[in-house]
C-alpha positions in Angstrom: -2.0 -27.3 -19.8 -5.7 -27.8 -20.0 -5.8 -29.4 -16.5 -3.8 -26.5 -15.1 -6.1 -23.9 -16.6 -9.2 -25.8 -15.4 -7.8 -26.0 -11.8 -7.2 -22.3 -11.9 -10.8 -21.7 -13.1 -12.1 -23.9 -10.4 -10.3 -21.8 -7.8 -11.8 -18.6 -9.1 -15.2 -19.5 -10.3 -16.5 -16.0 -10.7 -13.6 -15.0 -12.8 -14.3 -18.1 -15.0 -17.9 -17.0 -15.3 -17.0 -13.4 -16.4 -14.1 -14.3 -18.7 -15.1 -16.7 -21.5 -11.7 -17.8 -22.6 -9.9 -20.2 -20.2 -6.6 -18.9 -21.3 -7.6 -15.3 -20.6 -8.9 -16.3 -17.2 -5.6 -18.1 -16.5 -3.7 -14.9 -17.5 -5.9 -12.8 -15.2 -5.2 -15.2 -12.3 -1.5 -15.1 -12.9 -1.7 -11.3 -12.8 -3.7 -11.4 -9.5 -1.1 -13.9 -8.0 1.7 -11.7 -9.2 0.1 -8.7 -7.5 0.0 -10.6 -4.3 3.6 -11.8 -4.6 4.8 -8.2 -5.4 3.1 -6.6 -2.4 4.3 -9.5 -0.2 7.9 -8.8 -1.3 7.5 -5.2 -0.1 6.2 -6.5 3.3 2.6 -5.5 2.7 1.1 -9.0 2.6 -0.4 -10.9 -0.4 -4.0 -9.9 0.0 -3.5 -6.2 -0.6 -1.9 -7.0 -4.0 -4.5 -9.6 -4.9 -7.4 -7.3 -4.1 -5.9 -4.4 -6.1 -5.1 -6.7 -9.1 -8.6 -8.2 -9.0 -10.2 -4.8 -9.0 -7.8 -3.5 -11.6 -8.7 -6.2 -14.1 -12.5 -6.2 -13.3 -14.6 -4.5 -15.9 -17.2 -3.7 -13.3 -17.1 -2.6 -9.6 -17.1 -5.5 -7.1 -18.5 -5.6 -3.6 -16.6 -6.9 -0.6 -18.5 -10.3 -0.7 -17.5 -10.8 -4.4 -13.9 -9.9 -3.7 -13.7 -12.2 -0.7 -15.3 -15.1 -2.5 -13.1 -14.6 -5.6 -9.9 -14.6 -3.6 -10.9 -17.1 -1.0 -10.3 -14.8 2.0 -12.5 -13.4 4.7 -14.7 -10.4 4.2 -13.1 -8.8 7.2 -9.7 -9.1 5.6 -11.0 -7.7 2.4 -12.6 -4.8 4.2 -9.4 -3.9 6.0 -7.4 -4.2 2.8 -9.8 -2.0 0.8 -9.7 0.7 3.5 -5.9 0.7 3.2 -6.0 0.8 -0.6 -8.5 3.7 -0.4 -6.1 5.6 1.8 -3.5 5.3 -0.9 -6.0 6.3 -3.6 -5.6 2.9 -5.2 -9.3 2.0 -5.1 -12.4 4.1 -4.6 -15.9 3.3 -3.5 -18.6 3.6 -6.2 -22.3 3.6 -6.2 -24.2 0.8 -8.0 -27.8 1.4 -8.9 -30.3 -0.5 -6.9 -27.8 -2.1 -4.6 -27.1 -1.0 -1.0 -23.7 -2.8 -0.7 -20.4 -1.0 -1.0 -18.8 -1.5 -4.3 -15.2 -0.7 -5.3 -13.1 -0.2 -8.4 -9.4 0.3 -8.9 -7.7 3.5 -9.9 -6.3 2.7 -13.3 -4.1 5.8 -13.6 -0.9 4.9 -11.9 0.4 8.4 -12.0 -2.6 9.7 -10.1 -2.3 6.8 -7.6 1.3 7.7 -7.0 0.7 11.5 -6.8 -2.4 11.4 -4.6 -1.9 8.2 -2.7 1.6 6.9 -2.2 3.4 10.3 -2.2 0.9 11.8 0.1 1.2 8.9 2.5 5.0 9.1 2.4 4.9 12.8 3.1 2.6 12.3 6.1 4.9 9.6 7.4 7.9 11.9 7.0 6.1 14.6 8.9 5.4 12.2 11.7 9.1 11.1 11.7 10.2 14.7 11.9 8.1 15.3 15.0 9.4 12.2 16.6 13.0 13.2 15.8 12.4 16.6 17.4 11.1 14.8 20.6 14.2 12.6 20.7 16.5 15.6 20.2 14.7 17.4 23.0 15.1 14.3 25.2 18.8 14.2 24.4 19.4 17.8 25.3 17.6 17.1 28.7 19.7 14.0 29.2 22.9 15.9 28.5 22.0 18.5 31.1 21.6 15.8 33.7 24.3 13.4 32.7 27.6 12.8 34.4 30.8 13.4 32.4 31.2 9.6 32.0 28.0 9.5 30.0 29.1 12.3 27.6 30.8 10.0 25.1 27.7 7.8 24.7 25.6 11.0 24.4 27.9 12.3 21.7 27.5 9.2 19.7 23.7 9.3 20.0 23.8 13.0 19.0 25.9 12.3 15.9 23.6 9.5 14.9 20.5 11.7 15.4 22.2 14.4 13.3 22.8 11.8 10.5 19.1 10.7 10.7 18.0 14.4 10.6 20.1 15.0 7.4 18.8 11.9 5.7 15.2 12.9 6.7 15.8 16.4 5.2 17.0 14.9 1.9 14.1 12.5 1.6 11.6 15.2 2.5 13.2 17.5 0.0 12.9 14.9 -2.7 9.3 14.1 -1.8 8.3 17.7 -1.8 10.2 18.7 -4.9 7.9 20.3 -7.5 9.8 18.4 -10.2 8.6 15.1 -8.8 5.0 16.3 -9.0 5.7 17.4 -12.6 7.2 14.1 -13.6 4.1 12.3 -12.2 
């Protein structure tokens, strides 16, 4: 166990410097690794979960260089990831006295993160999907006007499927815009 903990600490030297207990440092690393595995399982990539987890556990804001060095990834990757996390209200840029670099800290209120980040992003995506569905429906109407009678069966199937997609979209949008959801979060 001691060798395992030491190998973890060697991998994340800054974490080892900040956290005095090797066991606590190992637990922090496991949390960071778990964050990466979780986001990867959702198709978002490991780095986004690792960056958030590192910032979430950090008692002080970290700059891009520190995050990149701690995780062993490029600064460019961290920069892109932090922008994505900012868009979800999962991290925010903070000012650090007498330092010109950009520093970041994690949002620790998961309800606020869901309410102002994830739900807002989902609502925007649903709005975009609605516009795209409208364009497809308009294209279908135009295609039906110009189609031969042999194409009507195929067009009918496409129209039915689009109608199913529109109903599903309406249900999901209704759920995401339900005031009860806001109240629960």
